mmCIF file of the N, C-alpha and C atoms, coordinates in Angstrom:
data_MODEL
# 
_entry.id   MODEL 
# 
loop_
_atom_site.group_PDB 
_atom_site.id 
_atom_site.type_symbol 
_atom_site.label_atom_id 
_atom_site.label_alt_id 
_atom_site.label_comp_id 
_atom_site.label_asym_id 
_atom_site.label_entity_id 
_atom_site.label_seq_id 
_atom_site.pdbx_PDB_ins_code 
_atom_site.Cartn_x 
_atom_site.Cartn_y 
_atom_site.Cartn_z 
_atom_site.occupancy 
_atom_site.B_iso_or_equiv 
_atom_site.pdbx_formal_charge 
_atom_site.auth_seq_id 
_atom_site.auth_comp_id 
_atom_site.auth_asym_id 
_atom_site.auth_atom_id 
_atom_site.pdbx_PDB_model_num 
ATOM 1   N N  . MET A 1 1  ? 18.759  -31.295 134.910 1.00 0.00 ? 1  MET A N  1 
ATOM 2   C CA . MET A 1 1  ? 18.517  -30.928 133.406 1.00 0.00 ? 1  MET A CA 1 
ATOM 3   C C  . MET A 1 1  ? 17.033  -30.020 133.987 1.00 0.00 ? 1  MET A C  1 
ATOM 4   N N  . GLY A 1 2  ? 16.567  -30.586 135.008 1.00 0.00 ? 2  GLY A N  1 
ATOM 5   C CA . GLY A 1 2  ? 15.178  -30.323 135.195 1.00 0.00 ? 2  GLY A CA 1 
ATOM 6   C C  . GLY A 1 2  ? 14.334  -29.781 134.149 1.00 0.00 ? 2  GLY A C  1 
ATOM 7   N N  . LEU A 1 3  ? 13.983  -30.438 133.085 1.00 0.00 ? 3  LEU A N  1 
ATOM 8   C CA . LEU A 1 3  ? 12.962  -30.592 132.252 1.00 0.00 ? 3  LEU A CA 1 
ATOM 9   C C  . LEU A 1 3  ? 11.553  -30.628 132.378 1.00 0.00 ? 3  LEU A C  1 
ATOM 10  N N  . TYR A 1 4  ? 11.664  -31.866 133.790 1.00 0.00 ? 4  TYR A N  1 
ATOM 11  C CA . TYR A 1 4  ? 10.140  -32.542 133.960 1.00 0.00 ? 4  TYR A CA 1 
ATOM 12  C C  . TYR A 1 4  ? 10.330  -33.212 135.441 1.00 0.00 ? 4  TYR A C  1 
ATOM 13  N N  . LYS A 1 5  ? 10.800  -31.930 136.072 1.00 0.00 ? 5  LYS A N  1 
ATOM 14  C CA . LYS A 1 5  ? 11.375  -31.607 137.361 1.00 0.00 ? 5  LYS A CA 1 
ATOM 15  C C  . LYS A 1 5  ? 9.508   -31.563 138.263 1.00 0.00 ? 5  LYS A C  1 
ATOM 16  N N  . ASP A 1 6  ? 9.606   -31.763 138.503 1.00 0.00 ? 6  ASP A N  1 
ATOM 17  C CA . ASP A 1 6  ? 7.610   -31.829 139.533 1.00 0.00 ? 6  ASP A CA 1 
ATOM 18  C C  . ASP A 1 6  ? 6.511   -32.221 138.523 1.00 0.00 ? 6  ASP A C  1 
ATOM 19  N N  . GLN A 1 7  ? 6.760   -32.828 137.745 1.00 0.00 ? 7  GLN A N  1 
ATOM 20  C CA . GLN A 1 7  ? 6.049   -33.471 136.089 1.00 0.00 ? 7  GLN A CA 1 
ATOM 21  C C  . GLN A 1 7  ? 5.605   -34.943 136.878 1.00 0.00 ? 7  GLN A C  1 
ATOM 22  N N  . ILE A 1 8  ? 4.145   -34.506 136.457 1.00 0.00 ? 8  ILE A N  1 
ATOM 23  C CA . ILE A 1 8  ? 3.303   -35.833 136.904 1.00 0.00 ? 8  ILE A CA 1 
ATOM 24  C C  . ILE A 1 8  ? 2.869   -36.337 135.576 1.00 0.00 ? 8  ILE A C  1 
ATOM 25  N N  . GLU A 1 9  ? 3.309   -37.844 135.642 1.00 0.00 ? 9  GLU A N  1 
ATOM 26  C CA . GLU A 1 9  ? 2.603   -39.071 134.400 1.00 0.00 ? 9  GLU A CA 1 
ATOM 27  C C  . GLU A 1 9  ? 1.179   -39.018 134.222 1.00 0.00 ? 9  GLU A C  1 
ATOM 28  N N  . GLU A 1 10 ? 0.143   -39.002 133.264 1.00 0.00 ? 10 GLU A N  1 
ATOM 29  C CA . GLU A 1 10 ? -1.515  -38.628 133.001 1.00 0.00 ? 10 GLU A CA 1 
ATOM 30  C C  . GLU A 1 10 ? -1.640  -39.433 133.755 1.00 0.00 ? 10 GLU A C  1 
ATOM 31  N N  . GLU A 1 11 ? -1.099  -40.689 133.090 1.00 0.00 ? 11 GLU A N  1 
ATOM 32  C CA . GLU A 1 11 ? -2.230  -42.425 133.168 1.00 0.00 ? 11 GLU A CA 1 
ATOM 33  C C  . GLU A 1 11 ? -1.977  -43.031 134.624 1.00 0.00 ? 11 GLU A C  1 
ATOM 34  N N  . THR A 1 12 ? -0.424  -42.685 135.041 1.00 0.00 ? 12 THR A N  1 
ATOM 35  C CA . THR A 1 12 ? -0.278  -43.339 136.700 1.00 0.00 ? 12 THR A CA 1 
ATOM 36  C C  . THR A 1 12 ? -0.296  -42.585 137.433 1.00 0.00 ? 12 THR A C  1 
ATOM 37  N N  . CYS A 1 13 ? -0.528  -41.014 136.987 1.00 0.00 ? 13 CYS A N  1 
ATOM 38  C CA . CYS A 1 13 ? -0.646  -40.113 138.206 1.00 0.00 ? 13 CYS A CA 1 
ATOM 39  C C  . CYS A 1 13 ? 0.867   -40.084 139.042 1.00 0.00 ? 13 CYS A C  1 
ATOM 40  N N  . MET A 1 14 ? 2.105   -40.421 138.673 1.00 0.00 ? 14 MET A N  1 
ATOM 41  C CA . MET A 1 14 ? 3.131   -40.902 139.157 1.00 0.00 ? 14 MET A CA 1 
ATOM 42  C C  . MET A 1 14 ? 3.930   -39.413 138.850 1.00 0.00 ? 14 MET A C  1 
ATOM 43  N N  . LYS A 1 15 ? 4.876   -39.245 139.898 1.00 0.00 ? 15 LYS A N  1 
ATOM 44  C CA . LYS A 1 15 ? 6.191   -38.390 139.190 1.00 0.00 ? 15 LYS A CA 1 
ATOM 45  C C  . LYS A 1 15 ? 7.483   -38.585 138.223 1.00 0.00 ? 15 LYS A C  1 
ATOM 46  N N  . ILE A 1 16 ? 7.042   -38.146 137.323 1.00 0.00 ? 16 ILE A N  1 
ATOM 47  C CA . ILE A 1 16 ? 8.477   -38.228 136.167 1.00 0.00 ? 16 ILE A CA 1 
ATOM 48  C C  . ILE A 1 16 ? 9.618   -38.523 137.216 1.00 0.00 ? 16 ILE A C  1 
ATOM 49  N N  . ASN A 1 17 ? 10.285  -39.384 136.846 1.00 0.00 ? 17 ASN A N  1 
ATOM 50  C CA . ASN A 1 17 ? 11.677  -39.769 137.195 1.00 0.00 ? 17 ASN A CA 1 
ATOM 51  C C  . ASN A 1 17 ? 12.699  -39.195 135.673 1.00 0.00 ? 17 ASN A C  1 
ATOM 52  N N  . GLU A 1 18 ? 13.119  -38.220 135.518 1.00 0.00 ? 18 GLU A N  1 
ATOM 53  C CA . GLU A 1 18 ? 14.001  -37.411 134.664 1.00 0.00 ? 18 GLU A CA 1 
ATOM 54  C C  . GLU A 1 18 ? 15.231  -38.684 134.538 1.00 0.00 ? 18 GLU A C  1 
ATOM 55  N N  . ASN A 1 19 ? 15.566  -38.537 135.640 1.00 0.00 ? 19 ASN A N  1 
ATOM 56  C CA . ASN A 1 19 ? 16.888  -39.299 135.501 1.00 0.00 ? 19 ASN A CA 1 
ATOM 57  C C  . ASN A 1 19 ? 17.256  -40.730 134.843 1.00 0.00 ? 19 ASN A C  1 
ATOM 58  N N  . GLN A 1 20 ? 15.281  -41.774 135.113 1.00 0.00 ? 20 GLN A N  1 
ATOM 59  C CA . GLN A 1 20 ? 14.998  -42.881 134.135 1.00 0.00 ? 20 GLN A CA 1 
ATOM 60  C C  . GLN A 1 20 ? 14.595  -42.975 133.096 1.00 0.00 ? 20 GLN A C  1 
ATOM 61  N N  . THR A 1 21 ? 14.016  -41.607 132.388 1.00 0.00 ? 21 THR A N  1 
ATOM 62  C CA . THR A 1 21 ? 13.937  -41.304 131.113 1.00 0.00 ? 21 THR A CA 1 
ATOM 63  C C  . THR A 1 21 ? 14.725  -40.450 130.484 1.00 0.00 ? 21 THR A C  1 
ATOM 64  N N  . LEU A 1 22 ? 15.722  -40.835 130.843 1.00 0.00 ? 22 LEU A N  1 
ATOM 65  C CA . LEU A 1 22 ? 17.089  -39.592 129.856 1.00 0.00 ? 22 LEU A CA 1 
ATOM 66  C C  . LEU A 1 22 ? 17.260  -40.065 128.469 1.00 0.00 ? 22 LEU A C  1 
ATOM 67  N N  . ASN A 1 23 ? 17.831  -41.590 128.781 1.00 0.00 ? 23 ASN A N  1 
ATOM 68  C CA . ASN A 1 23 ? 17.322  -42.301 126.934 1.00 0.00 ? 23 ASN A CA 1 
ATOM 69  C C  . ASN A 1 23 ? 16.848  -41.859 126.392 1.00 0.00 ? 23 ASN A C  1 
ATOM 70  N N  . GLU A 1 24 ? 15.565  -41.972 126.813 1.00 0.00 ? 24 GLU A N  1 
ATOM 71  C CA . GLU A 1 24 ? 14.518  -42.391 125.604 1.00 0.00 ? 24 GLU A CA 1 
ATOM 72  C C  . GLU A 1 24 ? 14.125  -40.947 125.712 1.00 0.00 ? 24 GLU A C  1 
ATOM 73  N N  . ASN A 1 25 ? 14.182  -39.869 125.800 1.00 0.00 ? 25 ASN A N  1 
ATOM 74  C CA . ASN A 1 25 ? 14.068  -38.689 125.550 1.00 0.00 ? 25 ASN A CA 1 
ATOM 75  C C  . ASN A 1 25 ? 15.219  -37.923 124.698 1.00 0.00 ? 25 ASN A C  1 
ATOM 76  N N  . ILE A 1 26 ? 16.442  -38.498 125.336 1.00 0.00 ? 26 ILE A N  1 
ATOM 77  C CA . ILE A 1 26 ? 17.418  -38.362 123.757 1.00 0.00 ? 26 ILE A CA 1 
ATOM 78  C C  . ILE A 1 26 ? 17.183  -39.029 123.260 1.00 0.00 ? 26 ILE A C  1 
ATOM 79  N N  . ALA A 1 27 ? 16.556  -40.191 122.856 1.00 0.00 ? 27 ALA A N  1 
ATOM 80  C CA . ALA A 1 27 ? 15.924  -41.114 121.345 1.00 0.00 ? 27 ALA A CA 1 
ATOM 81  C C  . ALA A 1 27 ? 14.956  -40.218 120.648 1.00 0.00 ? 27 ALA A C  1 
ATOM 82  N N  . ASP A 1 28 ? 14.166  -39.505 121.933 1.00 0.00 ? 28 ASP A N  1 
ATOM 83  C CA . ASP A 1 28 ? 13.181  -38.923 121.070 1.00 0.00 ? 28 ASP A CA 1 
ATOM 84  C C  . ASP A 1 28 ? 13.823  -37.463 120.357 1.00 0.00 ? 28 ASP A C  1 
ATOM 85  N N  . ILE A 1 29 ? 14.373  -36.663 121.101 1.00 0.00 ? 29 ILE A N  1 
ATOM 86  C CA . ILE A 1 29 ? 14.941  -35.403 120.166 1.00 0.00 ? 29 ILE A CA 1 
ATOM 87  C C  . ILE A 1 29 ? 15.597  -36.149 118.958 1.00 0.00 ? 29 ILE A C  1 
ATOM 88  N N  . LYS A 1 30 ? 16.921  -36.991 119.327 1.00 0.00 ? 30 LYS A N  1 
ATOM 89  C CA . LYS A 1 30 ? 17.479  -37.438 118.030 1.00 0.00 ? 30 LYS A CA 1 
ATOM 90  C C  . LYS A 1 30 ? 16.452  -37.611 116.985 1.00 0.00 ? 30 LYS A C  1 
ATOM 91  N N  . GLY A 1 31 ? 15.748  -38.528 116.918 1.00 0.00 ? 31 GLY A N  1 
ATOM 92  C CA . GLY A 1 31 ? 14.348  -38.979 115.952 1.00 0.00 ? 31 GLY A CA 1 
ATOM 93  C C  . GLY A 1 31 ? 13.970  -37.950 115.411 1.00 0.00 ? 31 GLY A C  1 
ATOM 94  N N  . LEU A 1 32 ? 13.452  -36.854 116.153 1.00 0.00 ? 32 LEU A N  1 
ATOM 95  C CA . LEU A 1 32 ? 13.160  -35.219 115.518 1.00 0.00 ? 32 LEU A CA 1 
ATOM 96  C C  . LEU A 1 32 ? 13.609  -34.689 114.831 1.00 0.00 ? 32 LEU A C  1 
ATOM 97  N N  . GLU A 1 33 ? 15.441  -35.005 115.295 1.00 0.00 ? 33 GLU A N  1 
ATOM 98  C CA . GLU A 1 33 ? 16.089  -33.554 114.609 1.00 0.00 ? 33 GLU A CA 1 
ATOM 99  C C  . GLU A 1 33 ? 16.555  -34.497 112.966 1.00 0.00 ? 33 GLU A C  1 
ATOM 100 N N  . THR A 1 34 ? 16.521  -35.954 113.018 1.00 0.00 ? 34 THR A N  1 
ATOM 101 C CA . THR A 1 34 ? 16.698  -36.682 112.060 1.00 0.00 ? 34 THR A CA 1 
ATOM 102 C C  . THR A 1 34 ? 15.604  -36.611 111.138 1.00 0.00 ? 34 THR A C  1 
ATOM 103 N N  . ALA A 1 35 ? 14.144  -36.353 111.432 1.00 0.00 ? 35 ALA A N  1 
ATOM 104 C CA . ALA A 1 35 ? 12.543  -36.492 110.369 1.00 0.00 ? 35 ALA A CA 1 
ATOM 105 C C  . ALA A 1 35 ? 12.914  -35.083 109.920 1.00 0.00 ? 35 ALA A C  1 
ATOM 106 N N  . PHE A 1 36 ? 13.131  -34.172 110.983 1.00 0.00 ? 36 PHE A N  1 
ATOM 107 C CA . PHE A 1 36 ? 13.228  -32.430 110.720 1.00 0.00 ? 36 PHE A CA 1 
ATOM 108 C C  . PHE A 1 36 ? 14.056  -32.497 109.629 1.00 0.00 ? 36 PHE A C  1 
ATOM 109 N N  . GLU A 1 37 ? 15.118  -32.936 109.353 1.00 0.00 ? 37 GLU A N  1 
ATOM 110 C CA . GLU A 1 37 ? 16.293  -32.634 108.198 1.00 0.00 ? 37 GLU A CA 1 
ATOM 111 C C  . GLU A 1 37 ? 16.022  -33.343 106.849 1.00 0.00 ? 37 GLU A C  1 
ATOM 112 N N  . ALA A 1 38 ? 15.477  -34.798 107.027 1.00 0.00 ? 38 ALA A N  1 
ATOM 113 C CA . ALA A 1 38 ? 15.022  -35.576 106.025 1.00 0.00 ? 38 ALA A CA 1 
ATOM 114 C C  . ALA A 1 38 ? 13.575  -34.625 105.177 1.00 0.00 ? 38 ALA A C  1 
ATOM 115 N N  . HIS A 1 39 ? 13.107  -33.615 105.779 1.00 0.00 ? 39 HIS A N  1 
ATOM 116 C CA . HIS A 1 39 ? 12.045  -32.917 105.711 1.00 0.00 ? 39 HIS A CA 1 
ATOM 117 C C  . HIS A 1 39 ? 12.834  -31.790 104.983 1.00 0.00 ? 39 HIS A C  1 
ATOM 118 N N  . ARG A 1 40 ? 13.727  -30.892 105.241 1.00 0.00 ? 40 ARG A N  1 
ATOM 119 C CA . ARG A 1 40 ? 14.221  -30.041 104.443 1.00 0.00 ? 40 ARG A CA 1 
ATOM 120 C C  . ARG A 1 40 ? 14.941  -30.400 103.146 1.00 0.00 ? 40 ARG A C  1 
ATOM 121 N N  . ARG A 1 41 ? 15.638  -31.929 103.513 1.00 0.00 ? 41 ARG A N  1 
ATOM 122 C CA . ARG A 1 41 ? 16.461  -32.456 102.164 1.00 0.00 ? 41 ARG A CA 1 
ATOM 123 C C  . ARG A 1 41 ? 15.248  -32.184 101.293 1.00 0.00 ? 41 ARG A C  1 
ATOM 124 N N  . LEU A 1 42 ? 13.981  -33.174 101.554 1.00 0.00 ? 42 LEU A N  1 
ATOM 125 C CA . LEU A 1 42 ? 12.770  -33.434 100.541 1.00 0.00 ? 42 LEU A CA 1 
ATOM 126 C C  . LEU A 1 42 ? 12.724  -31.923 99.853  1.00 0.00 ? 42 LEU A C  1 
ATOM 127 N N  . LEU A 1 43 ? 12.722  -30.566 100.675 1.00 0.00 ? 43 LEU A N  1 
ATOM 128 C CA . LEU A 1 43 ? 11.913  -29.732 100.032 1.00 0.00 ? 43 LEU A CA 1 
ATOM 129 C C  . LEU A 1 43 ? 12.998  -28.981 98.974  1.00 0.00 ? 43 LEU A C  1 
ATOM 130 N N  . LEU A 1 44 ? 14.025  -29.253 99.430  1.00 0.00 ? 44 LEU A N  1 
ATOM 131 C CA . LEU A 1 44 ? 15.665  -28.966 98.545  1.00 0.00 ? 44 LEU A CA 1 
ATOM 132 C C  . LEU A 1 44 ? 15.104  -29.533 96.984  1.00 0.00 ? 44 LEU A C  1 
ATOM 133 N N  . GLN A 1 45 ? 14.601  -30.792 97.162  1.00 0.00 ? 45 GLN A N  1 
ATOM 134 C CA . GLN A 1 45 ? 14.456  -31.805 95.958  1.00 0.00 ? 45 GLN A CA 1 
ATOM 135 C C  . GLN A 1 45 ? 13.300  -31.126 95.476  1.00 0.00 ? 45 GLN A C  1 
ATOM 136 N N  . LEU A 1 46 ? 12.453  -30.504 95.468  1.00 0.00 ? 46 LEU A N  1 
ATOM 137 C CA . LEU A 1 46 ? 10.859  -30.126 95.111  1.00 0.00 ? 46 LEU A CA 1 
ATOM 138 C C  . LEU A 1 46 ? 11.538  -29.488 93.578  1.00 0.00 ? 46 LEU A C  1 
ATOM 139 N N  . PRO A 1 47 ? 10.712  -29.738 92.988  1.00 0.00 ? 47 PRO A N  1 
ATOM 140 C CA . PRO A 1 47 ? 11.071  -28.984 91.228  1.00 0.00 ? 47 PRO A CA 1 
ATOM 141 C C  . PRO A 1 47 ? 10.180  -27.432 91.671  1.00 0.00 ? 47 PRO A C  1 
ATOM 142 N N  . LYS A 1 48 ? 9.309   -27.444 92.537  1.00 0.00 ? 48 LYS A N  1 
ATOM 143 C CA . LYS A 1 48 ? 8.481   -26.074 92.632  1.00 0.00 ? 48 LYS A CA 1 
ATOM 144 C C  . LYS A 1 48 ? 7.690   -26.343 93.987  1.00 0.00 ? 48 LYS A C  1 
ATOM 145 N N  . GLU A 1 49 ? 7.511   -24.913 94.548  1.00 0.00 ? 49 GLU A N  1 
ATOM 146 C CA . GLU A 1 49 ? 6.946   -25.123 95.811  1.00 0.00 ? 49 GLU A CA 1 
ATOM 147 C C  . GLU A 1 49 ? 5.526   -25.908 95.822  1.00 0.00 ? 49 GLU A C  1 
ATOM 148 N N  . PRO A 1 50 ? 5.685   -26.814 96.928  1.00 0.00 ? 50 PRO A N  1 
ATOM 149 C CA . PRO A 1 50 ? 4.630   -27.656 97.328  1.00 0.00 ? 50 PRO A CA 1 
ATOM 150 C C  . PRO A 1 50 ? 3.193   -26.587 97.738  1.00 0.00 ? 50 PRO A C  1 
ATOM 151 N N  . GLN A 1 51 ? 2.356   -27.177 97.122  1.00 0.00 ? 51 GLN A N  1 
ATOM 152 C CA . GLN A 1 51 ? 0.489   -26.259 97.536  1.00 0.00 ? 51 GLN A CA 1 
ATOM 153 C C  . GLN A 1 51 ? 0.511   -26.585 98.897  1.00 0.00 ? 51 GLN A C  1 
ATOM 154 N N  . ARG A 1 52 ? -0.515  -26.287 99.528  1.00 0.00 ? 52 ARG A N  1 
ATOM 155 C CA . ARG A 1 52 ? -0.922  -25.513 100.839 1.00 0.00 ? 52 ARG A CA 1 
ATOM 156 C C  . ARG A 1 52 ? -2.672  -25.105 100.647 1.00 0.00 ? 52 ARG A C  1 
ATOM 157 N N  . LEU A 1 53 ? -2.746  -25.583 102.020 1.00 0.00 ? 53 LEU A N  1 
ATOM 158 C CA . LEU A 1 53 ? -4.230  -25.269 101.996 1.00 0.00 ? 53 LEU A CA 1 
ATOM 159 C C  . LEU A 1 53 ? -4.198  -24.156 102.488 1.00 0.00 ? 53 LEU A C  1 
ATOM 160 N N  . PRO A 1 54 ? -5.215  -23.183 101.925 1.00 0.00 ? 54 PRO A N  1 
ATOM 161 C CA . PRO A 1 54 ? -5.658  -21.814 101.670 1.00 0.00 ? 54 PRO A CA 1 
ATOM 162 C C  . PRO A 1 54 ? -5.420  -21.417 103.538 1.00 0.00 ? 54 PRO A C  1 
ATOM 163 N N  . CYS A 1 55 ? -6.066  -22.206 104.499 1.00 0.00 ? 55 CYS A N  1 
ATOM 164 C CA . CYS A 1 55 ? -5.741  -21.297 106.030 1.00 0.00 ? 55 CYS A CA 1 
ATOM 165 C C  . CYS A 1 55 ? -4.335  -21.718 106.382 1.00 0.00 ? 55 CYS A C  1 
ATOM 166 N N  . LEU A 1 56 ? -3.328  -22.301 105.540 1.00 0.00 ? 56 LEU A N  1 
ATOM 167 C CA . LEU A 1 56 ? -2.408  -22.231 105.910 1.00 0.00 ? 56 LEU A CA 1 
ATOM 168 C C  . LEU A 1 56 ? -0.925  -21.502 105.160 1.00 0.00 ? 56 LEU A C  1 
ATOM 169 N N  . ASN A 1 57 ? -1.575  -20.741 104.371 1.00 0.00 ? 57 ASN A N  1 
ATOM 170 C CA . ASN A 1 57 ? -0.915  -19.563 103.748 1.00 0.00 ? 57 ASN A CA 1 
ATOM 171 C C  . ASN A 1 57 ? 0.325   -18.948 104.816 1.00 0.00 ? 57 ASN A C  1 
ATOM 172 N N  . GLU A 1 58 ? 0.048   -18.433 105.618 1.00 0.00 ? 58 GLU A N  1 
ATOM 173 C CA . GLU A 1 58 ? 0.860   -17.954 106.546 1.00 0.00 ? 58 GLU A CA 1 
ATOM 174 C C  . GLU A 1 58 ? 1.658   -18.625 107.502 1.00 0.00 ? 58 GLU A C  1 
ATOM 175 N N  . SER A 1 59 ? 1.745   -20.230 107.165 1.00 0.00 ? 59 SER A N  1 
ATOM 176 C CA . SER A 1 59 ? 2.920   -20.662 107.777 1.00 0.00 ? 59 SER A CA 1 
ATOM 177 C C  . SER A 1 59 ? 4.099   -21.451 106.850 1.00 0.00 ? 59 SER A C  1 
ATOM 178 N N  . ASN A 1 60 ? 5.040   -21.071 106.964 1.00 0.00 ? 60 ASN A N  1 
ATOM 179 C CA . ASN A 1 60 ? 6.286   -21.915 106.589 1.00 0.00 ? 60 ASN A CA 1 
ATOM 180 C C  . ASN A 1 60 ? 6.123   -23.331 106.408 1.00 0.00 ? 60 ASN A C  1 
ATOM 181 N N  . HIS A 1 61 ? 7.028   -23.706 105.690 1.00 0.00 ? 61 HIS A N  1 
ATOM 182 C CA . HIS A 1 61 ? 7.619   -25.735 105.684 1.00 0.00 ? 61 HIS A CA 1 
ATOM 183 C C  . HIS A 1 61 ? 7.866   -26.274 106.816 1.00 0.00 ? 61 HIS A C  1 
ATOM 184 N N  . ASP A 1 62 ? 8.551   -25.548 107.903 1.00 0.00 ? 62 ASP A N  1 
ATOM 185 C CA . ASP A 1 62 ? 9.206   -25.534 108.515 1.00 0.00 ? 62 ASP A CA 1 
ATOM 186 C C  . ASP A 1 62 ? 8.121   -25.869 110.095 1.00 0.00 ? 62 ASP A C  1 
ATOM 187 N N  . LYS A 1 63 ? 7.480   -24.720 110.511 1.00 0.00 ? 63 LYS A N  1 
ATOM 188 C CA . LYS A 1 63 ? 6.325   -24.977 110.872 1.00 0.00 ? 63 LYS A CA 1 
ATOM 189 C C  . LYS A 1 63 ? 5.304   -25.459 111.152 1.00 0.00 ? 63 LYS A C  1 
ATOM 190 N N  . LEU A 1 64 ? 4.914   -25.993 109.117 1.00 0.00 ? 64 LEU A N  1 
ATOM 191 C CA . LEU A 1 64 ? 4.153   -27.080 108.907 1.00 0.00 ? 64 LEU A CA 1 
ATOM 192 C C  . LEU A 1 64 ? 4.350   -28.127 109.186 1.00 0.00 ? 64 LEU A C  1 
ATOM 193 N N  . PHE A 1 65 ? 5.682   -28.737 109.445 1.00 0.00 ? 65 PHE A N  1 
ATOM 194 C CA . PHE A 1 65 ? 6.145   -30.045 109.761 1.00 0.00 ? 65 PHE A CA 1 
ATOM 195 C C  . PHE A 1 65 ? 6.023   -30.821 110.875 1.00 0.00 ? 65 PHE A C  1 
ATOM 196 N N  . PHE A 1 66 ? 5.941   -29.327 111.758 1.00 0.00 ? 66 PHE A N  1 
ATOM 197 C CA . PHE A 1 66 ? 5.469   -29.627 113.407 1.00 0.00 ? 66 PHE A CA 1 
ATOM 198 C C  . PHE A 1 66 ? 4.312   -29.831 113.690 1.00 0.00 ? 66 PHE A C  1 
ATOM 199 N N  . PHE A 1 67 ? 3.021   -28.674 112.888 1.00 0.00 ? 67 PHE A N  1 
ATOM 200 C CA . PHE A 1 67 ? 1.979   -28.816 112.664 1.00 0.00 ? 67 PHE A CA 1 
ATOM 201 C C  . PHE A 1 67 ? 1.432   -30.442 112.076 1.00 0.00 ? 67 PHE A C  1 
ATOM 202 N N  . SER A 1 68 ? 1.682   -30.938 111.352 1.00 0.00 ? 68 SER A N  1 
ATOM 203 C CA . SER A 1 68 ? 1.337   -32.289 110.913 1.00 0.00 ? 68 SER A CA 1 
ATOM 204 C C  . SER A 1 68 ? 1.066   -33.446 111.376 1.00 0.00 ? 68 SER A C  1 
ATOM 205 N N  . PRO A 1 69 ? 1.402   -33.552 112.956 1.00 0.00 ? 69 PRO A N  1 
ATOM 206 C CA . PRO A 1 69 ? 0.956   -34.562 113.618 1.00 0.00 ? 69 PRO A CA 1 
ATOM 207 C C  . PRO A 1 69 ? -0.388  -33.979 114.092 1.00 0.00 ? 69 PRO A C  1 
ATOM 208 N N  . LEU A 1 70 ? -0.724  -32.612 114.306 1.00 0.00 ? 70 LEU A N  1 
ATOM 209 C CA . LEU A 1 70 ? -1.551  -32.317 115.076 1.00 0.00 ? 70 LEU A CA 1 
ATOM 210 C C  . LEU A 1 70 ? -2.916  -32.184 114.324 1.00 0.00 ? 70 LEU A C  1 
ATOM 211 N N  . LEU A 1 71 ? -2.631  -31.818 112.440 1.00 0.00 ? 71 LEU A N  1 
ATOM 212 C CA . LEU A 1 71 ? -3.584  -31.802 111.839 1.00 0.00 ? 71 LEU A CA 1 
ATOM 213 C C  . LEU A 1 71 ? -3.933  -33.332 111.045 1.00 0.00 ? 71 LEU A C  1 
ATOM 214 N N  . GLU A 1 72 ? -3.185  -34.430 111.408 1.00 0.00 ? 72 GLU A N  1 
ATOM 215 C CA . GLU A 1 72 ? -3.734  -35.480 111.238 1.00 0.00 ? 72 GLU A CA 1 
ATOM 216 C C  . GLU A 1 72 ? -4.800  -36.274 111.986 1.00 0.00 ? 72 GLU A C  1 
ATOM 217 N N  . ASN A 1 73 ? -5.273  -34.879 113.303 1.00 0.00 ? 73 ASN A N  1 
ATOM 218 C CA . ASN A 1 73 ? -6.165  -35.585 113.956 1.00 0.00 ? 73 ASN A CA 1 
ATOM 219 C C  . ASN A 1 73 ? -7.558  -34.765 113.646 1.00 0.00 ? 73 ASN A C  1 
ATOM 220 N N  . PHE A 1 74 ? -7.526  -33.704 112.499 1.00 0.00 ? 74 PHE A N  1 
ATOM 221 C CA . PHE A 1 74 ? -8.725  -33.162 112.365 1.00 0.00 ? 74 PHE A CA 1 
ATOM 222 C C  . PHE A 1 74 ? -9.477  -33.909 111.627 1.00 0.00 ? 74 PHE A C  1 
ATOM 223 N N  . ASP A 1 75 ? -10.908 -34.190 111.474 1.00 0.00 ? 75 ASP A N  1 
ATOM 224 C CA . ASP A 1 75 ? -12.017 -34.893 110.809 1.00 0.00 ? 75 ASP A CA 1 
ATOM 225 C C  . ASP A 1 75 ? -12.815 -33.967 110.263 1.00 0.00 ? 75 ASP A C  1 
ATOM 226 N N  . ASP A 1 76 ? -13.357 -33.307 109.025 1.00 0.00 ? 76 ASP A N  1 
ATOM 227 C CA . ASP A 1 76 ? -14.069 -32.307 109.218 1.00 0.00 ? 76 ASP A CA 1 
ATOM 228 C C  . ASP A 1 76 ? -14.214 -31.040 109.873 1.00 0.00 ? 76 ASP A C  1 
ATOM 229 N N  . GLY A 1 77 ? -12.613 -30.611 109.872 1.00 0.00 ? 77 GLY A N  1 
ATOM 230 C CA . GLY A 1 77 ? -12.941 -29.559 111.358 1.00 0.00 ? 77 GLY A CA 1 
ATOM 231 C C  . GLY A 1 77 ? -12.683 -30.127 112.536 1.00 0.00 ? 77 GLY A C  1 
ATOM 232 N N  . LYS A 1 78 ? -13.208 -31.157 112.582 1.00 0.00 ? 78 LYS A N  1 
ATOM 233 C CA . LYS A 1 78 ? -13.600 -31.599 114.573 1.00 0.00 ? 78 LYS A CA 1 
ATOM 234 C C  . LYS A 1 78 ? -12.107 -32.523 114.827 1.00 0.00 ? 78 LYS A C  1 
ATOM 235 N N  . MET A 1 79 ? -11.699 -32.038 116.288 1.00 0.00 ? 79 MET A N  1 
ATOM 236 C CA . MET A 1 79 ? -10.931 -32.572 116.561 1.00 0.00 ? 79 MET A CA 1 
ATOM 237 C C  . MET A 1 79 ? -11.150 -34.374 117.255 1.00 0.00 ? 79 MET A C  1 
ATOM 238 N N  . THR A 1 80 ? -10.316 -35.304 116.438 1.00 0.00 ? 80 THR A N  1 
ATOM 239 C CA . THR A 1 80 ? -11.026 -36.803 116.820 1.00 0.00 ? 80 THR A CA 1 
ATOM 240 C C  . THR A 1 80 ? -10.132 -37.249 117.438 1.00 0.00 ? 80 THR A C  1 
# 
């Protein structure tokens, strides 16, 4: 696999064993796929184009899906 080869876990400062985390990684990816599919189905059901913030007009809905967890951390334009 090699995705986590030579990476260090921040809290424990220990090297990540990708064989031990494989099942969790697969579950995380499948969860993200499922949520993204639900997002796309919801967009198809909407009667009109959803409103957007002016600063995000250049981003399509798929990109905004992935930005949304980051945007939740903003408070008055500052990261919290």
